[in-house]
C-alpha positions in Angstrom: 3.8 -3.9 -17.2 1.8 -1.2 -15.5 -2.1 -1.2 -15.1 -3.4 2.0 -17.3 -6.8 1.8 -16.3 -7.9 5.3 -14.6 -11.3 4.1 -13.8 -11.9 2.2 -10.4 -12.9 -1.4 -11.1 -15.6 -3.3 -8.7 -15.4 -7.0 -8.7 -18.9 -7.8 -9.1 -20.6 -10.8 -10.4 -24.2 -10.0 -11.5 -26.3 -11.1 -14.6 -26.2 -9.3 -17.9 -28.3 -9.5 -20.8 -26.8 -8.5 -24.1 -28.0 -7.7 -27.5 -26.0 -7.0 -30.8 -27.1 -3.5 -32.4 -26.8 -5.2 -35.9 -29.6 -7.8 -34.8 -27.6 -10.7 -35.4 -28.9 -13.3 -33.2 -27.1 -15.1 -30.5 -28.6 -18.0 -29.1 -27.8 -17.3 -25.4 -27.3 -13.9 -24.7 -27.0 -14.3 -21.1 -23.7 -13.5 -19.3 -22.3 -12.7 -16.0 -20.1 -9.8 -15.1 -16.8 -10.1 -13.4 -15.6 -6.6 -13.1 -17.4 -3.4 -13.8 -15.9 0.2 -13.8 -17.6 3.7 -15.3 -15.6 3.0 -18.6 -15.9 -0.8 -19.2 -16.9 -4.0 -17.9 -15.9 -7.7 -18.2 -18.4 -10.4 -18.4 -18.4 -14.1 -19.5 -21.3 -15.9 -21.6 -21.6 -18.9 -23.5 -21.6 -17.1 -26.7 -19.8 -13.5 -27.5 -20.3 -11.0 -30.2 -17.5 -10.2 -32.4 -14.9 -7.5 -31.3 -15.9 -4.1 -32.6 -19.6 -4.7 -32.6 -21.9 -2.4 -30.8 -24.1 -4.2 -28.1 -26.7 -3.1 -25.6 -26.2 -4.7 -22.0 -29.0 -4.7 -19.4 -28.0 -5.4 -15.8 -29.3 -4.3 -12.2 -26.3 -2.3 -10.1 -27.0 -3.8 -6.8 -27.5 -1.3 -3.8 -24.1 -2.1 -2.4 -22.7 -0.2 -5.5 -25.2 2.5 -5.9 -25.5 3.6 -2.2 -29.3 3.2 -2.3 -31.6 0.5 -4.4 -30.7 -1.4 -7.1 -30.8 0.3 -10.5 -31.9 -1.2 -13.6 -29.3 0.3 -16.4 -29.1 -0.1 -20.2 -25.4 0.3 -21.6 -24.5 0.6 -25.1 -20.9 -0.7 -25.4 -18.4 -1.7 -28.0 -16.9 -5.1 -27.6 -13.2 -4.5 -27.5 -11.8 -8.1 -26.7 -13.2 -11.7 -26.5 -11.2 -14.6 -24.8 -11.6 -18.2 -25.3 -13.4 -20.4 -22.7 -9.9 -21.6 -21.7 -8.9 -18.3 -20.5 -11.7 -17.8 -17.7 -12.4 -19.4 -14.6 -15.9 -20.5 -15.2 -15.2 -22.0 -18.7 -17.3 -19.6 -20.6 -15.9 -17.0 -23.1 -14.4 -13.8 -21.6 -15.8 -10.6 -23.2 -14.4 -7.2 -22.7 -16.5 -4.0 -23.4 -15.8 -0.3 -23.4 -18.8 1.9 -22.4 -20.1 4.4 -24.9 -23.2 5.7 -23.2 -25.7 4.4 -20.6 -29.1 5.1 -19.3 -30.8 4.5 -16.1 -34.1 2.8 -16.8 -35.5 2.4 -13.3 -34.2 2.9 -9.8 -35.0 -0.6 -8.8 -36.7 -3.6 -10.3 -40.4 -3.6 -10.6 -40.9 0.1 -9.7 -40.8 2.8 -12.4 -38.5 5.8 -11.6 
């Protein structure tokens, strides 16, 4: 089986906060990314949104990835797959999301654009 992904993936473990668009409350809306590309990302979390749902993800891309300062980004994404805790290295649910849009909120935490 060949890998059909066209966007370069970055193995990157950074905190991510997620919020479900339909306001369904998730008890622990914090996760940690495992991979990020311009078209999607994979993160692990204690709880996961349902596949097909739209979420807002908030994360800070580090300077190593942006080539400058860290960048706070809000991402609108669709959940495409949820994996059980047994399928991940950290024992949390695995979540694959396809990026639909994003907005750079500020150039670095604590400093407006």
